[in-house]
C-alpha positions as CSV (number, residue, x, y, z in Angstrom):
1,M,-9.5,13.9,120.3
2,G,-11.2,16.5,122.9
3,Q,-8.8,18.9,124.5
4,I,-8.2,18.3,128.1
5,L,-8.3,21.5,130.6
6,Q,-7.0,21.0,134.1
7,I,-9.5,22.5,136.8
8,D,-8.0,21.9,139.9
9,N,-5.9,19.3,141.5
10,E,-8.9,16.5,141.8
11,Q,-10.4,16.6,138.0
12,S,-9.7,17.4,134.8
13,L,-12.2,18.6,132.5
14,S,-12.5,17.1,129.0
15,F,-13.9,18.9,125.9
16,G,-14.5,15.9,124.5
17,Y,-17.3,14.2,123.2
18,M,-18.0,12.2,126.7
19,E,-19.7,8.4,127.4
20,P,-23.3,7.9,126.0
21,K,-25.1,8.8,129.7
22,G,-23.0,11.8,130.8
23,S,-20.1,12.4,132.8
24,L,-19.4,9.5,135.2
25,S,-18.6,12.5,138.1
26,L,-21.6,14.4,137.5
27,R,-23.8,11.1,137.7
28,E,-22.2,9.9,140.9
29,T,-23.0,13.3,142.6
30,I,-26.7,13.4,141.3
31,S,-26.7,9.6,142.8
32,T,-26.0,11.2,146.1
33,Y,-28.4,14.6,145.6
34,L,-31.2,12.2,144.8
35,R,-30.6,10.2,147.9
36,T,-31.8,13.7,150.1
37,K,-35.1,12.6,148.1
38,G,-35.1,9.5,149.1
39,I,-34.1,8.3,145.7
40,E,-31.6,5.5,145.5
41,A,-30.4,5.6,142.0
42,S,-26.5,4.3,140.9
43,S,-24.6,6.1,138.3
44,E,-25.7,3.4,135.7
45,S,-29.2,4.1,136.2
46,I,-28.7,7.5,135.5
47,S,-28.4,9.8,132.0
48,T,-27.8,13.5,131.7
49,V,-29.5,15.4,128.9
50,S,-29.5,18.9,127.6
51,G,-32.8,19.8,129.3
52,G,-36.1,18.4,130.4
53,L,-37.8,18.6,126.9
54,L,-35.1,16.7,125.3
55,A,-36.0,14.0,127.8
56,L,-39.5,14.1,126.9
57,Q,-38.6,13.3,123.5
58,L,-36.5,10.9,124.1
59,I,-38.9,9.4,125.3
60,S,-41.2,9.7,123.4
61,I,-39.2,8.2,120.3
62,G,-37.3,5.7,122.3
63,L,-39.8,3.9,124.0
64,L,-43.2,4.3,122.4
65,N,-44.7,2.8,119.3
66,R,-47.0,5.6,117.0
67,G,-50.3,5.5,118.2
68,S,-49.5,4.7,121.6
69,T,-52.1,5.8,124.2
70,F,-50.7,8.6,126.5
71,L,-52.3,9.7,129.7
72,H,-51.6,13.0,131.3
73,E,-53.7,15.1,133.6
74,T,-55.7,18.2,132.3
75,P,-54.3,21.3,131.9
76,S,-51.3,20.0,130.7
77,Y,-47.6,21.2,130.3
78,L,-48.1,22.6,127.1
79,N,-44.5,21.5,125.6
80,L,-45.3,17.8,126.2
81,V,-48.6,17.9,124.4
82,H,-46.4,18.6,121.6
83,V,-43.6,16.3,121.6
84,F,-45.8,13.9,121.8
85,Q,-48.3,14.9,119.5
86,S,-45.6,15.3,117.2
87,A,-44.6,11.5,117.4
88,G,-47.7,10.1,116.7
89,M,-49.4,9.8,120.1
90,N,-52.5,9.8,120.9
91,L,-53.0,11.8,124.5
92,M,-56.1,11.1,127.2
93,G,-55.8,13.9,129.5
94,L,-57.1,12.9,133.1
95,P,-58.8,15.3,135.5
96,I,-57.6,16.6,138.7
97,D,-58.8,17.6,142.2
98,K,-57.5,19.5,145.4
99,E,-54.9,16.2,146.0
100,G,-53.9,16.2,142.5
101,I,-54.5,13.2,139.7
102,K,-57.6,11.1,140.0
103,F,-55.9,8.2,140.1
104,D,-59.6,6.1,139.4
105,A,-59.6,7.5,136.1
106,I,-56.4,6.2,135.3
107,E,-57.6,2.3,136.1
108,R,-60.4,2.7,134.1
109,M,-58.5,4.2,131.0
110,K,-55.9,1.2,130.9
111,R,-58.6,-1.1,130.9
112,Q,-60.7,1.1,127.8
113,H,-57.6,2.5,126.1
114,Y,-54.8,0.3,126.7
115,A,-52.8,3.0,127.9
116,S,-48.6,2.8,127.2
117,L,-47.6,5.5,129.9
118,F,-48.8,8.2,132.1
119,Y,-46.8,11.4,132.7
120,T,-47.5,13.7,135.6
121,I,-45.8,16.5,137.7
122,P,-46.6,16.2,141.3
123,T,-44.7,18.6,143.0
124,F,-46.0,22.1,141.4
125,Y,-47.6,21.4,138.7
126,N,-47.3,23.2,135.5
127,S,-49.5,25.2,135.1
128,T,-51.8,25.1,138.2
129,G,-49.1,25.2,140.5
130,K,-51.0,21.8,142.5
131,L,-49.2,19.8,145.0
132,M,-50.5,16.1,145.2
133,S,-50.6,14.6,148.4
134,E,-48.9,11.8,150.1
135,K,-51.9,9.8,149.9
136,R,-52.6,10.6,146.1
137,R,-49.4,9.3,145.6
138,L,-49.5,6.3,147.3
139,E,-52.5,5.3,145.4
140,L,-50.8,6.2,142.2
141,I,-48.1,4.3,142.5
142,E,-50.8,1.3,143.6
143,V,-53.1,1.8,140.8
144,C,-49.7,1.9,138.3
145,Q,-48.1,-1.0,139.0
146,K,-50.9,-3.7,139.8
147,E,-52.5,-5.8,137.3
148,T,-51.7,-4.8,133.8
149,T,-48.4,-2.4,135.0
150,I,-48.5,1.2,133.2
151,P,-45.6,3.1,133.6
152,I,-45.4,6.5,134.9
153,I,-42.9,9.9,133.8
154,E,-42.4,11.8,136.4
155,D,-41.4,15.4,136.0
156,D,-39.7,16.9,139.3
157,V,-38.2,19.8,137.8
158,Y,-39.9,22.4,140.6
159,G,-39.6,20.2,143.2
160,D,-36.4,21.9,145.0
161,L,-38.7,25.2,145.2
162,W,-41.1,24.9,148.1
163,F,-41.3,27.9,150.3
164,E,-42.1,26.8,153.8
165,N,-42.0,22.8,154.1
166,P,-40.7,20.5,151.5
167,P,-42.8,18.4,149.4
168,P,-43.6,14.8,149.9
169,K,-41.2,12.7,148.5
170,P,-41.4,11.9,144.8
171,L,-42.9,9.1,143.4
172,K,-39.7,7.3,142.6
173,A,-38.6,7.4,146.2
174,K,-41.6,4.8,146.3
175,D,-41.2,3.0,143.2
176,T,-39.7,-0.9,143.9
177,Q,-40.9,-2.7,140.6
178,G,-38.6,0.2,138.4
179,N,-42.0,2.0,136.8
180,V,-41.2,5.5,137.3
181,L,-38.9,7.0,134.8
182,Y,-37.7,10.0,136.8
183,I,-36.8,13.4,135.7
184,G,-35.2,16.1,137.5
185,S,-33.1,19.5,136.1
186,V,-31.5,22.5,137.7
187,S,-33.1,24.6,134.5
188,N,-35.5,26.0,136.6
189,T,-33.6,26.4,139.8
190,L,-30.3,27.4,138.9
191,S,-29.9,28.4,135.2
192,P,-31.6,27.4,132.3
193,G,-28.5,28.4,130.1
194,L,-27.3,25.4,131.6
195,R,-29.5,22.8,129.8
196,I,-28.4,20.0,132.1
197,S,-31.6,17.6,132.9
198,W,-31.4,14.0,134.1
199,I,-33.4,10.7,133.4
200,V,-33.3,8.1,136.1
201,G,-34.8,4.3,135.4
202,P,-34.1,1.0,135.1
203,E,-30.3,0.6,133.2
204,P,-31.4,-0.9,130.4
205,V,-34.0,1.8,129.4
206,I,-31.3,4.0,130.3
207,E,-29.0,2.7,127.9
208,R,-31.3,2.9,125.3
209,L,-32.3,6.6,126.3
210,A,-28.5,7.7,126.2
211,D,-27.9,5.7,123.1
212,I,-30.9,7.5,120.9
213,K,-29.2,10.9,122.7
214,M,-26.0,10.3,120.8
215,Q,-27.8,10.3,117.9
216,T,-29.3,13.3,118.3
217,D,-27.0,15.9,119.9
218,Y,-23.8,13.8,121.1
219,G,-24.5,14.5,124.5
220,S,-25.0,17.5,127.1
221,S,-21.7,20.2,127.3
222,S,-18.9,19.0,129.2
223,L,-18.3,22.4,130.4
224,S,-22.0,22.7,131.3
225,Q,-21.9,19.6,133.2
226,Y,-18.5,19.9,135.0
227,A,-20.1,23.6,136.4
228,V,-23.3,21.6,137.7
229,D,-21.5,18.8,139.0
230,K,-19.4,21.2,141.0
231,W,-22.4,23.8,142.3
232,L,-23.8,20.3,143.6
233,C,-21.0,18.6,144.6
234,S,-20.0,21.9,146.8
235,G,-22.6,22.9,149.1
236,M,-23.1,25.7,146.7
237,Y,-26.2,24.5,145.7
238,D,-28.3,24.2,148.6
239,D,-27.0,27.6,149.6
240,F,-28.3,28.8,146.4
241,L,-31.6,27.5,147.2
242,K,-32.1,29.3,150.0
243,E,-31.8,32.5,148.6
244,I,-34.3,31.7,145.8
245,R,-37.0,30.2,147.6
246,E,-37.0,33.4,149.9
247,E,-37.4,35.4,147.0
248,L,-40.1,33.6,145.2
249,K,-41.8,33.5,148.4
250,F,-41.0,37.4,148.8
251,R,-42.3,37.8,145.2
252,M,-45.4,34.9,145.7
253,D,-46.5,37.1,148.9
254,F,-46.4,40.3,147.2
255,T,-48.4,39.4,144.6
256,I,-51.0,37.4,146.2
257,L,-51.7,41.1,148.4
258,I,-52.0,42.4,145.0
259,L,-54.7,39.8,143.8
260,K,-56.5,40.1,146.7
261,K,-56.6,44.2,146.8
262,Y,-57.4,44.8,143.3
263,F,-59.4,41.2,141.9
264,S,-61.5,40.1,144.8
265,E,-64.5,41.2,142.8
266,I,-63.4,39.2,139.5
267,A,-61.2,36.3,140.3
268,T,-60.2,33.6,143.0
269,C,-56.9,32.0,143.6
270,S,-55.2,29.7,146.2
271,T,-51.3,30.3,147.8
272,P,-49.2,28.1,146.0
273,K,-46.4,26.5,148.2
274,G,-43.5,26.9,145.8
275,S,-42.4,27.2,142.1
276,F,-43.3,30.1,139.8
277,Y,-47.2,30.3,139.1
278,I,-50.4,30.9,140.4
279,W,-53.3,29.5,138.7
280,I,-56.1,32.4,139.1
281,N,-59.9,31.5,138.4
282,L,-62.3,34.0,136.8
283,L,-65.7,34.7,138.2
284,S,-67.2,35.9,135.3
285,C,-68.4,34.5,131.8
286,V,-65.6,36.7,130.3
287,S,-63.8,34.2,128.4
288,N,-59.9,34.2,128.9
289,R,-58.8,34.0,125.4
290,K,-61.1,37.8,125.0
291,V,-58.7,38.8,128.3
292,F,-55.7,37.5,126.5
293,N,-56.3,39.5,123.5
294,V,-56.8,42.4,124.8
295,V,-53.8,42.3,127.5
296,L,-51.9,41.8,124.9
297,R,-52.6,44.6,123.0
298,E,-51.7,46.7,126.5
299,G,-48.4,44.6,126.8
300,I,-49.2,42.3,129.2
301,L,-48.5,38.7,128.9
302,L,-49.8,35.7,130.3
303,N,-50.8,32.3,129.8
304,P,-54.8,31.5,129.5
305,G,-56.2,28.1,130.7
306,S,-57.0,27.2,127.3
307,V,-53.3,27.2,126.5
308,Y,-53.0,24.1,128.0
309,D,-56.7,22.7,127.7
310,N,-58.7,23.6,125.0
311,N,-62.1,23.3,127.2
312,D,-60.9,25.9,129.7
313,L,-62.0,29.5,129.3
314,Q,-61.7,30.4,133.1
315,H,-58.0,30.5,134.4
316,L,-55.5,32.6,133.4
317,R,-51.6,31.2,134.8
318,I,-49.5,34.1,136.1
319,S,-45.6,34.4,136.8
320,Y,-44.0,35.9,139.3
321,S,-40.7,35.3,139.0
322,Y,-39.1,37.2,135.9
323,A,-40.9,40.7,136.1
324,S,-39.7,43.6,138.8
325,M,-42.0,44.2,141.8
326,E,-42.8,47.2,140.1
327,Q,-43.7,45.8,136.5
328,L,-45.8,43.1,139.0
329,E,-47.8,45.5,140.8
330,K,-48.2,47.5,137.7
331,G,-49.2,44.9,135.3
332,L,-51.8,43.0,137.6
333,I,-53.4,46.6,138.3
334,S,-53.9,47.1,134.8
335,L,-55.0,43.7,134.3
336,A,-57.7,43.9,136.8
337,K,-58.7,47.6,134.9
338,L,-59.0,45.4,131.4
339,I,-60.7,42.4,132.8
340,K,-63.0,45.0,134.5
341,S,-63.9,46.8,131.4
342,L,-64.7,43.8,129.2
343,L,-67.8,42.6,132.1
């Protein structure tokens, strides 16, 4: 039996195991929060999970057979590749352009390889930071729903981290057939240590994933679920988002200025509209793997494009969210000097 702690006059906090889908109060709060994104989802079609990575693991073992073909954007989120490869899936990367995934490639792959699922981060893709256009989102939904339907996993963990203008509504907001499994989280906004994310989808699918989740980790921390519930329903989360967006925008602008000053001869980049990352394109023939090895010896850590796509030797992913402003400036200036020394 779990102990009960009286927190306030309205709600008690249980330290025992919660129901498979997670705290009902939190799921009702998430349901209300999702309406601000244009997503209509009942509490029964939502399950909390201990982080977005667990959501992917549950999907890989609960909905797909070994040997299934799994489509994703290229370059790819590193942990995505590991999760589905370890589950015995065949991964196939699809190209992107300035508007997002090239949807015609999905239709072709669906016919040729009997693809079972497509994974996308349409809002501030990790690693490139790209934002899928409204037009491309509509085209993607259409091509994945016609003829032989291919389900979509929409990872929206960065969706709240826009700087000036809100992004287009999630794919899930346009889903009329229950074809999109939607993953949301507070790990990248509020706190990674809370380990609270959620999956939204058709009730039978969510019930199956929740059952597998209970066999995996018995569910997310009741204390973390209670804390996230209070943050979301009290308005504190919205206030916090305003502050974090301003801080990230300031850091991004600062980083862009340094890149323009010291990298103009060796690299190009686009200005992100949200999230944590800047995707740098090296203009020289020097390999990003060589750059990575050289700068690592100097105490500078960055991600080369080859981490996300084995064939990508021209890009670097820079994160401006964690280091101090002094560290950012010093590290980027040193990075520029080291790259120039390799030419």
